[in-house]
C-alpha positions in Angstrom: 81.8 11.3 147.8 85.1 11.7 145.9 84.4 8.6 143.9 81.0 9.8 143.0 82.5 13.1 141.8 84.8 11.1 139.5 82.1 8.7 138.2 79.4 11.2 137.3 81.5 13.1 134.7 82.6 9.7 133.2 79.0 8.5 132.9 77.8 11.8 131.4 80.7 11.8 128.9 79.9 8.2 127.9 76.2 9.1 127.3 77.2 12.1 125.3 79.6 9.9 123.3 76.8 7.4 122.7 74.5 10.1 121.3 77.3 11.8 119.3 78.3 8.6 117.6 74.8 7.0 117.3 72.9 10.0 116.2 75.8 11.3 114.1 76.0 8.1 112.1 72.3 8.1 111.6 72.3 11.7 110.5 75.2 11.1 108.1 73.3 8.1 106.6 70.1 10.1 106.2 71.6 13.3 104.9 74.0 11.6 102.4 71.3 9.3 101.0 69.6 10.5 97.8 66.2 9.7 99.3 67.0 11.1 102.8 67.4 7.7 104.5 64.1 6.3 103.3 66.0 3.3 101.9 66.4 2.1 105.5 63.2 0.1 106.3 63.0 1.1 110.0 63.5 4.8 109.4 61.1 4.7 106.4 58.4 3.1 108.6 58.8 5.9 111.2 58.6 8.6 108.5 55.6 6.9 106.8 53.7 6.4 110.1 54.3 10.0 111.3 53.5 11.3 107.8 50.2 9.4 107.8 49.3 10.9 111.2 50.2 14.4 109.9 48.6 13.8 106.5 51.7 14.4 104.5 52.1 13.7 100.8 55.3 12.4 99.1 57.1 15.7 99.2 56.1 16.2 102.8 57.5 12.7 103.7 60.9 13.7 102.1 60.9 17.0 104.0 60.0 15.1 107.2 62.9 12.7 106.7 65.2 15.6 106.1 63.9 17.3 109.2 64.5 14.2 111.4 68.0 13.8 109.9 68.8 17.4 110.7 67.6 17.0 114.2 69.7 14.0 114.7 72.7 15.9 113.4 72.0 18.7 115.9 71.9 16.2 118.8 75.2 14.7 117.6 76.9 18.1 117.3 75.6 19.3 120.7 76.9 16.1 122.3 80.3 16.4 120.5 80.6 20.0 121.7 79.8 18.9 125.3 82.6 16.2 125.1 85.0 19.0 124.0 83.8 21.1 126.9 84.5 18.2 129.2 88.0 17.9 127.9 88.5 21.7 128.2 87.2 21.5 131.8 90.4 19.6 132.6 92.2 23.0 132.0 89.8 25.0 134.1 87.0 25.9 131.6 83.5 25.9 132.9 81.0 23.3 131.6 77.6 24.5 130.3 75.2 21.9 131.6 72.2 23.7 130.0 73.7 23.1 126.6 73.8 19.3 127.2 70.2 19.5 128.6 69.1 21.1 125.3 70.7 18.2 123.4 69.0 15.6 125.6 65.7 17.4 125.1 66.1 17.2 121.3 67.0 13.5 121.6 63.9 12.9 123.7 61.8 14.8 121.2 63.2 12.7 118.4 62.5 9.5 120.3 58.9 10.7 121.0 58.3 11.5 117.3 59.6 8.1 116.4 57.5 6.3 118.9 54.3 8.4 118.3 52.7 5.9 115.9 53.4 3.0 118.3 51.8 5.1 121.1 48.7 5.7 119.0 48.4 2.1 118.0 49.2 1.0 121.6 51.9 -1.3 120.3 54.6 -1.5 123.0 56.9 -3.7 120.8 57.5 -0.7 118.5 58.3 1.5 121.4 61.0 -0.8 122.8 63.9 0.4 120.5 63.4 4.0 121.7 63.4 3.3 125.5 67.2 3.5 125.9 67.1 7.1 124.4 64.6 8.1 127.1 66.5 6.4 129.9 70.0 7.7 128.8 68.7 11.3 128.2 67.0 11.3 131.6 70.1 9.9 133.3 72.4 12.5 131.6 70.1 15.4 132.5 69.7 14.3 136.1 73.4 13.7 136.6 74.2 17.0 134.9 71.9 18.8 137.2 73.4 17.1 140.3 76.9 17.9 139.0 76.0 21.5 138.4 74.6 21.8 141.9 77.7 20.3 143.4 80.1 22.7 141.7 81.3 25.3 144.1 79.7 28.7 143.8 81.6 31.9 144.3 82.4 32.4 147.9 81.1 35.5 149.7 84.6 36.8 150.1 85.2 36.6 146.3 81.8 38.3 145.7 82.6 41.0 148.2 85.9 41.8 146.5 84.3 41.9 143.1 81.6 44.2 144.6 84.2 46.6 146.0 86.0 46.7 142.6 82.7 47.5 140.9 82.1 50.4 143.4 85.7 51.7 142.9 85.3 51.6 139.1 81.8 53.3 139.2 81.5 56.8 137.8 79.9 59.1 140.3 77.6 61.9 139.2 79.1 65.4 139.2 79.1 67.5 142.3 76.6 70.4 142.5 77.4 73.4 144.5 80.2 71.6 146.3 77.9 68.8 147.6 77.8 65.1 146.4 74.8 63.4 144.9 74.4 61.4 148.2 74.2 64.7 150.2 71.5 66.1 147.9 69.6 62.8 148.3 69.8 63.1 152.1 68.6 66.7 151.9 65.6 65.6 149.8 64.7 62.9 152.3 65.0 65.4 155.2 62.7 67.9 153.4 60.1 65.2 152.7 60.1 64.2 156.4 59.8 67.8 157.6 57.0 68.5 155.1 54.8 65.9 156.6 
């Protein structure tokens, strides 16, 4: 079990590094290109096919390319932040697994958009380059969920001490006629019971 607890963070970090570098380089290529990456034939085909499905004109195709590049940049940034969180966790900081799940969801959305024309045409050869994204995102999300479940939760003793501190720091209502609010509440309950 100890080996598993060491292997899982390494696998998740490796997947996050893959997405940070891969999607980051794609995003940099798309966003620094004067035609938003449409000079790359594979990316241009994806944009053209998705644009044909959506009925976009030339300006719409440029905006779609820009949108896809921005989404790739978002995935790369989320994965880079997750890697930094992993490094910070060595010093005791908590890892936010939901943040990585959001990045993996964006990566799957991008892969789905890119493979949408191939799905419509029923052409499995065009889907093949996008399969690793689905597999790796699913693996990272699953391992992140398992790792989050395996992290120790607050013990009941710690929760009890925090509860006592909260009670001690609570501001009680003012006393009325020398009796506390709890006493007035007890008197109300007694009056309700006697009135029945």
